C-alpha positions, 0 to 999 in steps of 0.5 A: 227695157222696163225692170220690175223694180221700176213699176208696181202692180195696180191690177189685172185686165179682165175681158174685152168690152165691145168690139172696138178694143176696150178692155176692163181693168180691175184695179186696187190702187187710187193712182187714177185719182192722183196722177195723170199717165199716158201709159200703163205697163202690161206683163206680156209673157213675163216681159213688161211692155208699155201700152199707151192709153187713148182713153179710160172711163170708170165703171165703178170704184175698182173697175175701168174700161181702157182703150189702148192705142193700136188695140182696135178689135175685140180679138186684140183686146181678148189677147190682153185678158188676164195680163197683170197691169203695172204703173211706173214708180217714177210717175207715182212718186212725182206727187207730194202725197203719201205713197199708196200702199201698192207702191210700197211693195219692194220697199225694205223695212228698217227697224228704227230701234237698231237700224237693221233691215228686217226684210222687203215688202212682198205684198200688202194684205188688206183683206182685214181692217188691219192692213199688213206688210207681208215680207219676203221672209213670211213675217207680217208687220202691221202697216200702222201709221203709229209704227211707221216713222218715215217712208223714204221713196228715194231709198225705197225704205220704210223706217218703222218702230217694230214692236219687240218680239213681233219678228219672233212669232 
């Protein structure tokens, strides 16, 4: 069984495309540029299920058409509409590149100054030019390279220089 901490969300399935089972995928991660994967994980009624891909092709920088194995009709593709799409962390972490922001959801923020855990990243707010880590506690911390000391993918921690007083807001 796939557990939530083993994956991270990369997008959501849209409507069926054509009659042969293709479905549109609106994604917000550059994982397709970094890693070759045979499957994606879909949230089907709260259960994380791997779906192997026959092929995919890009329609834009944020939308691709995906043909999953054994999804051969428009009706079957329509059943997947609205499913959240996840990517396995283990595959994403095999690259030597800096992890994408999406993979950091679930990581714990640790203050470099005193070594204490500040909270876990619940979401990434990239709606403005200043990207923020949204913590489970509700706090917002700038996801600024100048503040991030180390991203430890094994420990799933982000060690940061957190400006004094930021967590008191």
